[in-house]
PAVEX-162670 format. One record per residue: x, y, z of N, C-alpha, C in turn; residue in one letter. Coordinates in steps of 0.001 Angstrom, whole numbers. Example, Ala and Ser with C-alpha at 12.3 -4.5 7.8 and 13.67 -1.06 7.14 Angstrom:
<recs>
{rec {13190,-5690,7800},{12300,-4500,7800},{13200,-3300,7800},'A'}
{rec {12850,-2250,7080},{13670,-1060,7140},{12900,30,7870},'S'}
</recs>
This chain:
<recs>
{rec {2767,-16060,-16848},{1626,-15751,-17227},{1137,-14610,-16970},'M'}
{rec {217,-14361,-18625},{-321,-12993,-18596},{-1904,-13230,-18118},'T'}
{rec {-2452,-12499,-17619},{-3670,-12056,-16417},{-4830,-12388,-17841},'F'}
{rec {-6285,-13166,-17767},{-6788,-13304,-18525},{-8033,-13239,-18069},'Q'}
{rec {-9227,-13050,-18399},{-10632,-13479,-17752},{-11829,-12762,-18565},'I'}
{rec {-12510,-13043,-18852},{-13681,-13006,-19736},{-14582,-12803,-19252},'D'}
{rec {-16130,-12198,-19692},{-17239,-12232,-19564},{-17770,-13649,-18906},'D'}
{rec {-17415,-14876,-19700},{-18209,-16211,-19329},{-17359,-16487,-17826},'A'}
{rec {-16408,-16151,-17858},{-15725,-16790,-16786},{-16251,-15545,-15518},'A'}
{rec {-16654,-14525,-15635},{-17299,-13835,-14503},{-18426,-14089,-14041},'L'}
{rec {-19545,-14865,-15525},{-20521,-14845,-15097},{-20267,-16373,-14097},'A'}
{rec {-19601,-17233,-14773},{-19422,-18616,-13700},{-19192,-18084,-12367},'H'}
{rec {-18530,-17405,-12342},{-18001,-17142,-10514},{-18864,-16936,-9901},'I'}
{rec {-19733,-16175,-10669},{-21319,-15011,-10128},{-22505,-16113,-9510},'W'}
{rec {-22201,-17210,-10936},{-23520,-18011,-10584},{-22667,-18855,-9347},'A'}
{rec {-21589,-19098,-9080},{-21394,-20367,-8397},{-21472,-19443,-7078},'A'}
{rec {-21414,-18313,-7038},{-21385,-17620,-5476},{-22753,-17530,-5143},'H'}
{rec {-23530,-17523,-5918},{-25027,-17173,-5607},{-25316,-16172,-5519},'G'}
{rec {-24664,-14632,-6560},{-24451,-13835,-6070},{-25142,-13246,-7893},'L'}
{rec {-26181,-14023,-8640},{-27076,-13974,-9530},{-26258,-13584,-10751},'G'}
{rec {-27333,-12808,-12018},{-26491,-12634,-12949},{-25812,-11558,-13015},'E'}
{rec {-24703,-11368,-14374},{-24046,-10413,-14364},{-24644,-9610,-15813},'V'}
{rec {-25232,-8451,-15577},{-25428,-7885,-16147},{-24950,-6735,-16630},'R'}
{rec {-23768,-6657,-15910},{-22628,-5359,-16631},{-21666,-5472,-15633},'T'}
{rec {-20384,-4901,-16638},{-18619,-5451,-16394},{-18419,-3906,-16827},'V'}
{rec {-17841,-3125,-15865},{-16499,-2135,-16210},{-15531,-2449,-15488},'D'}
{rec {-13956,-1897,-16466},{-13240,-1523,-15514},{-13069,-817,-14343},'W'}
{rec {-12101,-1454,-13022},{-12199,-553,-11955},{-11481,-6,-11689},'A'}
{rec {-10284,1016,-12860},{-9179,1400,-11730},{-7944,1111,-12813},'G'}
{rec {-6798,1272,-11849},{-5209,1885,-12695},{-4379,958,-11733},'K'}
{rec {-5060,-358,-11479},{-4133,-1086,-10316},{-3216,-1846,-11133},'G'}
{rec {-1945,-1326,-9902},{-770,-2266,-11499},{-684,-3955,-11366},'V'}
{rec {-953,-4231,-10194},{-973,-6121,-9773},{-2052,-6258,-9215},'N'}
{rec {-3281,-5632,-9797},{-5014,-6381,-9285},{-5724,-5828,-10238},'N'}
{rec {-5879,-6870,-11295},{-6926,-6091,-12077},{-8388,-6160,-11589},'P'}
{rec {-9068,-5366,-11600},{-10567,-5422,-10698},{-11321,-4531,-11884},'A'}
{rec {-12845,-5427,-11827},{-13742,-4708,-12308},{-14979,-4444,-11469},'F'}
{rec {-15993,-3851,-11787},{-17187,-2944,-11332},{-17959,-4019,-11922},'V'}
{rec {-19197,-4609,-11220},{-20021,-5877,-11921},{-21659,-4917,-11126},'I'}
{rec {-22200,-5398,-12147},{-23456,-4797,-11955},{-24139,-3502,-11270},'N'}
{rec {-22664,-2685,-11216},{-22385,-1342,-10463},{-22900,-1318,-9196},'D'}
{rec {-22429,-2763,-8057},{-22800,-2592,-6935},{-21379,-3318,-6364},'A'}
{rec {-20897,-4312,-7374},{-19952,-5446,-6136},{-18188,-4701,-7226},'Y'}
{rec {-17180,-5356,-6587},{-15801,-4754,-7256},{-15421,-6200,-7228},'V'}
{rec {-14757,-7179,-8095},{-14182,-8402,-8005},{-12709,-7876,-8448},'I'}
{rec {-11829,-7963,-7373},{-10345,-8460,-7889},{-9410,-8961,-7447},'R'}
{rec {-8253,-9628,-8588},{-7833,-10689,-8926},{-6356,-10584,-9062},'F'}
{rec {-5682,-11266,-8220},{-4517,-11071,-7934},{-3784,-11659,-8940},'D'}
{rec {-3395,-10804,-9439},{-2508,-10988,-10939},{-1165,-10795,-11007},'G'}
{rec {-656,-11483,-9366},{857,-11351,-9095},{607,-13037,-9087},'L'}
{rec {123,-14125,-9395},{-585,-15332,-9220},{614,-16120,-8560},'I'}
{rec {715,-15657,-6517},{1674,-15855,-5670},{467,-16781,-5124},'N'}
{rec {1871,-18168,-5077},{1897,-19145,-4232},{1566,-19135,-2403},'E'}
{rec {772,-20514,-1862},{908,-20194,-749},{-324,-19273,133},'G'}
{rec {-583,-18894,917},{-1721,-18078,1747},{-2033,-16725,746},'V'}
{rec {-3105,-16069,119},{-3273,-15170,-534},{-3005,-13928,147},'S'}
{rec {-2741,-12918,51},{-1967,-11388,355},{-3798,-10890,826},'R'}
{rec {-4633,-11659,-300},{-6226,-10848,437},{-6708,-11996,1270},'F'}
{rec {-6105,-12479,2060},{-6394,-12494,3723},{-5701,-11496,4239},'E'}
{rec {-4673,-10811,3797},{-4442,-9843,4293},{-5236,-8826,4702},'G'}
{rec {-5584,-8557,3162},{-6451,-7340,2970},{-7665,-7331,4170},'E'}
{rec {-8329,-9023,3817},{-9589,-8935,4534},{-9543,-8448,6140},'K'}
{rec {-8575,-9188,7004},{-7990,-8797,7843},{-7669,-6971,8552},'V'}
{rec {-7211,-6473,7395},{-7200,-4854,7492},{-8485,-4627,7712},'A'}
{rec {-9243,-4841,6619},{-10286,-3686,6621},{-11389,-4216,7424},'Y'}
{rec {-11210,-5434,7879},{-12347,-5922,9669},{-11935,-5307,10985},'D'}
{rec {-9999,-4841,11101},{-9688,-4045,11468},{-10379,-2105,11915},'L'}
{rec {-10267,-2269,10279},{-10721,-316,10083},{-12575,-409,10432},'L'}
{rec {-12994,-1427,10007},{-14699,-1445,10536},{-14787,-1312,11421},'K'}
{rec {-13492,-2093,12832},{-13944,-1392,14201},{-13355,-610,14352},'Q'}
{rec {-12822,92,14133},{-11874,1387,14646},{-12836,2433,13652},'A'}
{rec {-14000,2100,12894},{-14779,3359,11900},{-14453,3790,11180},'G'}
{rec {-13208,3213,10273},{-12584,3992,8880},{-13079,3414,7637},'I'}
{rec {-13689,4565,6660},{-14468,3517,5607},{-13386,2949,4633},'P'}
{rec {-13817,1932,4394},{-13777,885,3643},{-14233,-248,3031},'C'}
{rec {-14087,-901,2288},{-15090,-1602,1698},{-15380,-2633,2233},'P'}
{rec {-16584,-3633,1921},{-16524,-4561,3359},{-16465,-6107,2037},'E'}
{rec {-15902,-7088,2380},{-15731,-7908,1795},{-16384,-9358,1758},'V'}
{rec {-16961,-9554,866},{-17654,-10385,398},{-17837,-11778,140},'I'}
{rec {-16899,-11556,-597},{-16149,-13643,-1198},{-14759,-12951,-703},'I'}
{rec {-13619,-14464,-410},{-12473,-14387,-698},{-12360,-15733,-1213},'L'}
{rec {-11871,-16115,-1986},{-11313,-17645,-2924},{-10392,-17528,-3784},'D'}
{rec {-9630,-18308,-2808},{-8011,-18632,-3083},{-7917,-20150,-3963},'D'}
{rec {-9071,-20702,-4037},{-9107,-22714,-4042},{-8550,-22661,-5763},'S'}
{rec {-8720,-21222,-6207},{-7932,-21094,-7739},{-9197,-22258,-8853},'K'}
{rec {-10172,-22580,-8343},{-10981,-23722,-8856},{-12179,-23468,-10025},'T'}
{rec {-12790,-21913,-9415},{-13403,-20884,-10709},{-12769,-20425,-11672},'L'}
{rec {-11167,-19814,-11316},{-10416,-19496,-12228},{-9247,-19403,-11386},'A'}
{rec {-8153,-19305,-12458},{-6791,-19241,-12055},{-6182,-18622,-11416},'P'}
{rec {-7217,-17647,-10480},{-5905,-16588,-9650},{-6754,-16486,-8194},'Y'}
{rec {-6765,-16129,-7252},{-7237,-15911,-5816},{-8230,-14550,-6456},'D'}
{rec {-9255,-14188,-5847},{-9522,-13164,-6455},{-10752,-12445,-4646},'Y'}
{rec {-11315,-11454,-5069},{-11737,-11407,-3742},{-12861,-10323,-4134},'T'}
{rec {-14295,-10367,-3582},{-15609,-9663,-4490},{-15723,-8720,-2993},'I'}
{rec {-15724,-7561,-3462},{-16566,-6330,-2298},{-17596,-5627,-2834},'M'}
{rec {-18312,-4864,-1820},{-19142,-3958,-1997},{-18271,-2808,-2915},'T'}
{rec {-19009,-2071,-3467},{-18499,-1409,-4564},{-18824,219,-3808},'K'}
{rec {-17784,1104,-3642},{-17497,2176,-2793},{-18072,3602,-3450},'V'}
{rec {-19262,4690,-3030},{-18768,5321,-3884},{-17901,6056,-4124},'E'}
{rec {-18244,6817,-5216},{-16615,8703,-5626},{-15730,7792,-6592},'G'}
{rec {-14966,8561,-6732},{-13823,8383,-7542},{-12499,8993,-6405},'T'}
{rec {-11658,8312,-7323},{-10235,8251,-6475},{-9923,9956,-6529},'S'}
{rec {-9108,10175,-4741},{-8565,11353,-4705},{-7758,11863,-5902},'L'}
{rec {-6910,10591,-6299},{-5816,11426,-7284},{-6541,11796,-8387},'L'}
{rec {-7437,11086,-8981},{-8158,11487,-10238},{-9053,12908,-10215},'D'}
{rec {-9348,13100,-8629},{-10659,14285,-8727},{-10178,15482,-8440},'S'}
{rec {-8872,15678,-7831},{-7970,16399,-6921},{-8237,17358,-7525},'W'}
{rec {-7952,17752,-9066},{-7984,19011,-9677},{-9677,20021,-9791},'S'}
{rec {-10879,18678,-9754},{-12033,19285,-9795},{-12670,20015,-8219},'E'}
{rec {-11686,19430,-7336},{-12342,19921,-6159},{-12094,21655,-6085},'L'}
{rec {-12991,22352,-4746},{-12172,23664,-4571},{-11433,23536,-3924},'T'}
{rec {-10659,24976,-3304},{-9624,24778,-2615},{-9852,24156,-878},'P'}
{rec {-11644,24954,-949},{-11634,24091,684},{-11991,22697,389},'I'}
{rec {-12352,22261,-553},{-12719,20878,-488},{-11141,20104,-286},'Q'}
{rec {-10009,20460,-1498},{-9118,20312,-926},{-8203,20251,-118},'Q'}
{rec {-8489,21086,977},{-8267,21465,2121},{-8774,20407,3066},'Q'}
{rec {-10259,20193,3075},{-10795,19481,3719},{-10338,17815,3718},'A'}
{rec {-10200,17503,2306},{-9904,15885,2073},{-8512,15915,2274},'V'}
{rec {-8133,16786,2238},{-6282,16337,2877},{-5933,15871,4169},'A'}
{rec {-7063,16735,4933},{-6592,17103,6153},{-7294,15841,6593},'Q'}
{rec {-8602,14964,5776},{-9298,14265,6505},{-8251,12878,6113},'E'}
{rec {-7448,12538,5006},{-6700,11969,4393},{-5967,11734,5830},'A'}
{rec {-4847,12617,6323},{-3920,12427,7668},{-4320,12164,8649},'G'}
{rec {-5722,12353,9091},{-6411,11916,10402},{-6862,10003,9689},'Q'}
{rec {-7116,9751,8542},{-7544,8574,8629},{-6292,7489,9153},'L'}
{rec {-5218,8106,8394},{-4035,7489,8558},{-3063,7121,10308},'L'}
{rec {-3675,8301,10613},{-3127,8612,12476},{-3878,7237,12891},'A'}
{rec {-5723,7687,12624},{-6507,6421,13201},{-6525,4557,12650},'R'}
{rec {-5242,5298,11122},{-5138,3831,11320},{-3892,3393,12339},'M'}
{rec {-3224,4360,12385},{-1858,4034,13316},{-2066,3989,14531},'H'}
{rec {-3340,3847,14828},{-3810,3779,16346},{-4046,2220,16543},'N'}
{rec {-4049,2275,15635},{-4664,359,15549},{-3427,-433,16021},'I'}
{rec {-3284,-1394,16759},{-2480,-2050,17539},{-2315,-3744,16835},'T'}
{rec {-1110,-4514,16446},{-1476,-5880,16256},{-183,-6689,17137},'L'}
{rec {-1005,-7466,17028},{361,-8753,17842},{1564,-9041,17195},'S'}
{rec {2040,-8768,15765},{3315,-9332,15780},{3652,-8261,14443},'N'}
{rec {5054,-8330,14085},{5994,-7417,12829},{5202,-8294,11845},'F'}
{rec {4963,-7725,10406},{5182,-8060,9798},{3865,-8121,8298},'G'}
{rec {3564,-9330,7782},{2257,-9712,7157},{1480,-9744,7911},'D'}
{rec {193,-9801,7565},{-1246,-9870,7981},{-1593,-11419,7665},'L'}
{rec {-770,-11957,6651},{-1796,-13427,6919},{217,-13717,6478},'Y'}
{rec {-636,-15669,6752},{148,-16614,6357},{1207,-16421,7673},'G'}
{rec {2365,-17354,7699},{3419,-17190,8796},{4585,-16724,8543},'T'}
{rec {5021,-16861,7182},{6892,-16770,6650},{6918,-15050,6527},'E'}
{rec {5983,-14588,6303},{6155,-13069,6759},{6149,-12144,7817},'G'}
{rec {5731,-12992,8757},{5427,-13103,10417},{6992,-12547,11227},'V'}
{rec {7600,-11598,12065},{8354,-11442,12616},{8926,-11053,14479},'F'}
{rec {9195,-11585,14486},{9396,-11233,16179},{10111,-9508,16475},'D'}
{rec {10463,-9297,15390},{10819,-7481,15675},{10972,-6304,14392},'S'}
{rec {10408,-5504,14803},{10570,-4869,13368},{11644,-4479,12754},'W'}
{rec {12767,-4764,13237},{14413,-5090,12534},{14432,-5875,11666},'Y'}
{rec {13896,-7208,12319},{13986,-8442,11369},{13067,-8296,10283},'A'}
{rec {11791,-7492,10492},{10987,-7646,9085},{12187,-6225,8013},'Y'}
{rec {12678,-5370,8341},{13300,-4630,7323},{14575,-5456,6763},'I'}
{rec {14994,-6118,7670},{16330,-6706,6993},{16133,-8029,6213},'M'}
{rec {14852,-8464,6533},{14343,-9429,5663},{13854,-8775,4147},'H'}
{rec {12786,-7921,4443},{12296,-7226,2693},{13741,-6974,2373},'Y'}
{rec {14760,-6814,2834},{15707,-5365,2092},{16717,-6660,1430},'F'}
{rec {16762,-7355,1757},{18076,-8517,1319},{17423,-9347,226},'E'}
{rec {15567,-9438,664},{14993,-9989,-630},{14874,-9595,-2202},'H'}
{rec {14601,-8086,-1410},{14778,-6888,-3116},{16101,-6457,-4035},'D'}
{rec {16906,-6460,-2856},{18047,-6003,-2589},{19015,-7329,-3786},'S'}
{rec {18800,-8394,-3541},{19265,-9709,-3872},{19171,-9706,-5465},'Q'}
{rec {17791,-9695,-5637},{17146,-8957,-6993},{17761,-8254,-7873},'R'}
{rec {17830,-7464,-7363},{18091,-5900,-7569},{19696,-5800,-8368},'A'}
{rec {20528,-6772,-7746},{21841,-7092,-7945},{21627,-8228,-9516},'V'}
{rec {21105,-8756,-8850},{20741,-9951,-10013},{20629,-9839,-11118},'S'}
{rec {20097,-8966,-10947},{18905,-8698,-12842},{19850,-7134,-13003},'E'}
{rec {20078,-6768,-12237},{20880,-5692,-13173},{20429,-4134,-12244},'G'}
{rec {19562,-3869,-11760},{18567,-2622,-11725},{19801,-1825,-10385},'W'}
{rec {20714,-2853,-9894},{21600,-1786,-9070},{22705,-2293,-8888},'L'}
{rec {24582,-1903,-8762},{24905,-2071,-8510},{25676,-2560,-7087},'V'}
{rec {26263,-3605,-6826},{26630,-4486,-5561},{27175,-3251,-5060},'P'}
{rec {28073,-2305,-4920},{28430,-1016,-3829},{27130,-147,-3221},'V'}
{rec {25996,8,-4144},{24512,446,-3370},{24286,-485,-2717},'I'}
{rec {23944,-2105,-2735},{23472,-2239,-2225},{24825,-2559,-525},'R'}
{rec {25270,-2666,-598},{26260,-2613,521},{26524,-1656,1284},'D'}
{rec {26292,-698,747},{26036,1014,1531},{24718,991,2168},'R'}
{rec {23220,466,1545},{22059,213,2006},{22341,-310,3028},'M'}
{rec {22808,-1775,3034},{23651,-2924,4146},{23996,-1967,5513},'H'}
{rec {24869,-1235,5515},{25925,-566,5959},{25006,577,6649},'T'}
{rec {23850,991,6165},{23105,2335,6783},{21945,1256,7572},'V'}
{rec {21393,762,7058},{20408,-337,7866},{21095,-1028,9464},'L'}
{rec {22046,-1722,9554},{23078,-1893,10194},{22916,-783,11492},'E'}
{rec {23668,183,10368},{23964,1570,11882},{22258,2003,12373},'V'}
{rec {21467,1773,11799},{20249,2428,12216},{19632,1723,12770},'Y'}
{rec {20140,453,12980},{19292,-474,13803},{18565,-279,15358},'R'}
{rec {19358,288,16060},{18622,883,17562},{17359,1552,17218},'P'}
{rec {17131,2459,15942},{16444,3128,15641},{14961,1937,15577},'L'}
{rec {15445,1072,14662},{14401,272,14303},{13937,-588,15549},'F'}
{rec {14742,-880,16712},{14584,-1211,17273},{13739,-724,18984},'E'}
{rec {13906,647,18584},{12598,1481,19481},{10909,971,19336},'T'}
{rec {10912,200,17827},{9378,162,17627},{9219,-1293,18328},'V'}
{rec {8385,-1350,19522},{8186,-1984,19949},{6743,-3008,19885},'T'}
{rec {5796,-1858,19660},{4705,-1973,19462},{3610,-2096,18078},'Q'}
{rec {3760,-2831,16847},{3247,-3178,16058},{2088,-2577,15719},'P'}
{rec {1922,-1519,14735},{702,-935,14428},{406,-1020,12965},'R'}
{rec {-1135,-781,12730},{-1182,-1319,11214},{-623,-491,10327},'L'}
{rec {10,-459,9156},{564,-131,8272},{-171,-335,7037},'I'}
{rec {-233,423,6586},{-895,5,4855},{111,-50,3974},'H'}
{rec {1037,660,3717},{2601,509,2978},{2617,668,1604},'W'}
{rec {1009,1535,1370},{1136,1846,-393},{52,3026,-284},'D'}
{rec {401,4264,779},{-996,5086,1237},{-743,6505,746},'Y'}
{rec {-1343,6004,-1031},{-1366,7127,-1915},{-2777,7724,-1931},'H'}
{rec {-2786,8843,-2616},{-4382,9092,-3055},{-4677,8476,-4025},'F'}
{rec {-4171,7611,-4936},{-5021,6453,-5870},{-5427,5572,-5064},'G'}
{rec {-5510,5690,-4149},{-5906,4281,-2699},{-7204,5035,-2172},'N'}
{rec {-7489,6329,-1993},{-8062,7298,-1243},{-9548,7431,-2671},'L'}
{rec {-10956,6872,-2064},{-12077,7423,-2568},{-12943,8663,-2221},'M'}
{rec {-12928,9134,-2912},{-13906,10777,-2200},{-15261,11015,-2777},'Q'}
{rec {-16021,11240,-2235},{-16796,12069,-3163},{-17622,13573,-1937},'K'}
{rec {-17552,14452,-3220},{-18191,15944,-2390},{-17133,16717,-1646},'D'}
{rec {-15662,16044,-1768},{-14756,16068,-791},{-14943,15664,691},'G'}
{rec {-15406,14795,590},{-15314,13522,1611},{-14682,12339,1592},'K'}
{rec {-14030,11665,2220},{-13460,10180,1952},{-14485,9506,2189},'I'}
{rec {-14672,8700,872},{-15689,7327,1195},{-15125,5710,1490},'T'}
{rec {-13691,6208,1208},{-12628,4671,1664},{-11643,4589,1377},'A'}
{rec {-10443,3840,2123},{-9581,3614,2118},{-9418,2151,1597},'V'}
{rec {-8450,2112,244},{-8403,1033,-636},{-7239,56,-271},'L'}
{rec {-7037,-1162,-652},{-5554,-1667,-1124},{-5115,-2361,-92},'D'}
{rec {-5437,-2996,711},{-4857,-3432,2181},{-3490,-4516,1728},'F'}
{rec {-3652,-5161,483},{-3093,-6347,292},{-1778,-6524,382},'E'}
{rec {-741,-5380,639},{219,-5133,1402},{404,-4649,2741},'W'}
{rec {-863,-4730,3168},{-817,-3875,4955},{34,-5092,5621},'A'}
{rec {650,-4576,7027},{1574,-5274,7955},{1491,-4552,9180},'L'}
{rec {2077,-4968,10211},{2504,-4882,11387},{3658,-3932,11692},'G'}
{rec {3936,-2677,11805},{4957,-1935,11963},{5031,-844,12397},'G'}
{rec {6000,-315,12052},{6438,1520,12740},{5013,2609,10983},'D'}
{rec {4367,3370,12113},{3771,3918,11712},{4495,5023,10264},'P'}
{rec {5857,5650,10760},{6372,6096,9672},{6621,5569,8521},'A'}
{rec {5940,4776,8433},{6603,3977,6996},{5582,4668,6480},'H'}
{rec {4662,4736,6303},{3279,5237,5757},{3849,6368,4995},'D'}
{rec {4647,6929,5622},{4869,8599,4691},{5967,8472,3470},'F'}
{rec {6264,6601,3638},{6856,6754,2196},{6795,7303,672},'N'}
{rec {5470,7829,894},{5174,7671,-905},{4737,9448,-826},'R'}
{rec {5347,10177,576},{4502,11632,317},{5327,12654,-946},'R'}
{rec {6148,12215,-650},{6322,12960,-2131},{5542,13135,-3537},'D'}
{rec {4892,11706,-3611},{4201,11850,-4470},{2801,12565,-4305},'E'}
{rec {2082,12457,-2817},{1374,13296,-2700},{1191,14370,-3024},'W'}
{rec {2498,14784,-3294},{2829,16514,-3019},{2731,17037,-4556},'E'}
{rec {3360,16237,-5388},{3503,16070,-6998},{2428,16021,-7850},'S'}
{rec {1595,14835,-7472},{265,14449,-7993},{-1033,15224,-7173},'E'}
{rec {-732,15628,-6324},{-1857,16701,-5993},{-1433,17312,-4894},'C'}
{rec {-1235,18871,-6005},{-171,19728,-5132},{-801,20355,-3958},'P'}
{rec {5,20835,-3269},{-889,21661,-2112},{-677,20548,-477},'G'}
{rec {-977,19056,-1213},{-2033,18121,-459},{-1023,17780,935},'S'}
{rec {519,18262,1163},{1607,17000,1643},{1211,17506,3083},'S'}
{rec {1424,19736,3081},{1174,20016,4556},{-18,20032,5470},'A'}
{rec {-1512,19649,4402},{-2419,19519,5286},{-2879,17780,5302},'L'}
{rec {-2244,16838,4972},{-2169,15464,5272},{-1512,15723,6506},'V'}
{rec {207,16156,6825},{539,16075,7623},{-216,16966,8846},'Y'}
{rec {-776,17886,8857},{-1423,18915,9495},{-2814,17862,10385},'K'}
{rec {-3524,17266,9608},{-4532,16363,9946},{-4201,14933,10676},'G'}
{rec {-2646,14672,10345},{-1973,13475,11119},{-2083,14344,12196},'Y'}
{rec {-1501,15126,12398},{-837,15794,13743},{-1925,16454,14455},'T'}
{rec {-2919,16254,14114},{-4311,16458,14917},{-4750,15376,16132},'S'}
{rec {-4099,14586,15519},{-4993,13196,16405},{-3164,12342,16850},'L'}
{rec {-2228,12614,16379},{-1173,11776,16639},{256,12324,16247},'R'}
{rec {628,12426,17610},{2078,13149,17480},{2891,12736,16750},'P'}
{rec {3691,13342,15479},{5070,12832,15406},{6066,12189,16111},'L'}
{rec {7199,11277,15801},{8246,10870,16407},{9417,12155,16305},'Q'}
{rec {10067,12410,17714},{11418,13614,17204},{12104,12960,15911},'P'}
{rec {12354,11671,15579},{13106,11139,14402},{12692,11240,13086},'D'}
{rec {11078,11547,13354},{10065,11016,12076},{11412,10990,10552},'H'}
{rec {11989,12663,10540},{12414,12674,9313},{13639,11763,9006},'E'}
{rec {14278,10976,9862},{15199,9749,9582},{14515,8752,9540},'T'}
{rec {13575,8646,9994},{12554,7089,10088},{11859,6979,8328},'R'}
{rec {11264,7828,7926},{10942,8726,6401},{11925,7935,5287},'V'}
{rec {12991,8298,5807},{13646,8309,4643},{14488,7249,4234},'A'}
{rec {14673,6590,5338},{15116,4654,5809},{13867,4058,4971},'L'}
{rec {12661,4391,5073},{11471,3644,4622},{11416,4453,2699},'Y'}
{rec {11419,5194,2394},{12036,5724,1471},{12489,5064,482},'E'}
{rec {13919,5263,1039},{15121,4557,28},{14766,2985,225},'M'}
{rec {14014,2006,976},{13468,1142,604},{12240,666,-512},'L'}
{rec {11763,1874,-341},{10914,2140,-1269},{11113,2724,-2739},'W'}
{rec {12012,3593,-2940},{12600,3502,-4177},{13548,2354,-5032},'F'}
{rec {13880,1257,-4026},{14811,442,-4150},{13778,-407,-4999},'Q'}
{rec {12717,-984,-4473},{11306,-1716,-4739},{11072,-943,-6538},'D'}
{rec {10749,524,-6386},{10490,972,-7559},{11383,1149,-8540},'C'}
{rec {12517,1050,-8409},{13829,971,-9449},{13415,-524,-9949},'V'}
{rec {13051,-1265,-9052},{13398,-3080,-9600},{11791,-2870,-10334},'I'}
{rec {10652,-2428,-9855},{9839,-2623,-11110},{9088,-1404,-11965},'N'}
{rec {9970,-396,-12203},{10262,680,-13264},{9792,257,-14113},'A'}
{rec {8976,934,-15018},{8433,439,-16397},{9144,559,-17538},'R'}
{rec {10266,1239,-17303},{11257,1711,-18206},{12615,2000,-17841},'D'}
{rec {13624,2165,-18827},{14995,2696,-18128},{14853,3908,-17600},'A'}
{rec {13778,4781,-18238},{14012,6279,-17988},{13395,6419,-16503},'A'}
{rec {12136,5828,-16140},{11655,5520,-14805},{12818,5174,-14106},'E'}
{rec {13497,3601,-14385},{14479,3232,-13540},{15500,4107,-12793},'A'}
{rec {15998,4962,-14012},{17464,5875,-13565},{16715,7116,-12330},'D'}
{rec {15501,7486,-13096},{14512,8343,-11715},{14665,8211,-10464},'F'}
{rec {14212,6621,-10368},{14282,6240,-8924},{15604,5729,-8425},'M'}
{rec {16761,5463,-8993},{18229,5453,-8839},{18798,6159,-8216},'R'}
{rec {18068,7558,-8785},{18312,8941,-8335},{17796,8882,-7388},'T'}
{rec {16489,8794,-6942},{15931,9158,-5766},{16643,8250,-4387},'Q'}
{rec {16885,7388,-4482},{17433,6223,-3988},{18945,6463,-3277},'L'}
{rec {19413,7109,-4271},{20859,7812,-4153},{20679,9107,-3240},'A'}
{rec {19559,9832,-3392},{19776,11014,-2692},{19182,10658,-1101},'K'}
{rec {18545,9776,-880},{17925,9472,437},{19021,8608,1398},'R'}
{rec {20035,7698,575},{20821,7228,1129},{22149,8090,1015},'L'}
{rec {22403,8914,483},{23935,10038,1202},{23145,11093,2419},'M'}
{rec {22140,11324,2360},{21241,11856,3872},{21431,11079,4820},'W'}
{rec {20996,9934,4757},{21367,8880,5797},{22609,8250,6189},'L'}
{rec {23990,8537,5388},{24847,8568,6044},{25539,9963,6350},'E'}
{rec {24772,10802,5605},{25443,11998,6244},{24968,12207,7781},'E'}
{rec {24015,11722,7701},{23476,12025,9454},{23236,11001,10149},'H'}
{rec {24373,9881,10013},{24718,8584,11344},{25468,9040,12157},'C'}
</recs>
């Protein structure tokens, strides 16, 4: 089902929630799964374009934002969360609009001093986020994605994606089997994670808003979970490629507040491998899929060599 919403539907939603008249509607970014609009330059409404069944992923996002607010980490405030599908055929959330532009889009416009400050702040905010403890591993919403151990979550996530990747022809079975073996070999490492921490899962500069070189919000927590803090470094290659010079600064900011684990590189390689499997499945075209398969293979070989 293709996502569709029009101004009349938005006006109906606004009236039903007592939010007044819809005067202006603007597109609100580049979200892949969650179409979003700025309403009256004051609110953002995001729809769940994946049309998920069961408990809404936005329930987990609201939990995450509440935890961030308590920790003093800048983020939007959720005004409405509606998963009834009575006013629209999608789950949606209405949040306060945050000032600024994404760090991804504005990086080149910042001065070198601003780039240094904001990248270090990105690392510090990530460290502060990882100081937030949770009671369970896995998803912040519902019960199906909640696990007693980090290893159980990792294997569930891997099995779900690898089955789809092989059945749809994105990965050959031998690669899936090698990945499975690597995850089993590194099981003791996963099992050292005994305290779930708040993990963003999708921490990149498109999800950081900034104004005048100061981060105004961390966004998009619908995939947030409880787990290993090293997981949030799975997109570090993108930090550097999209915002040159940023990666070392993010690490500098992070380690100023929170030390890295001694086996940090191994952990990140494992999570990068799983991330690239997801990217292969969701690639926009054959060229992107080939690139992601290559990146996956590099991490897999590195992990096999360092077992």
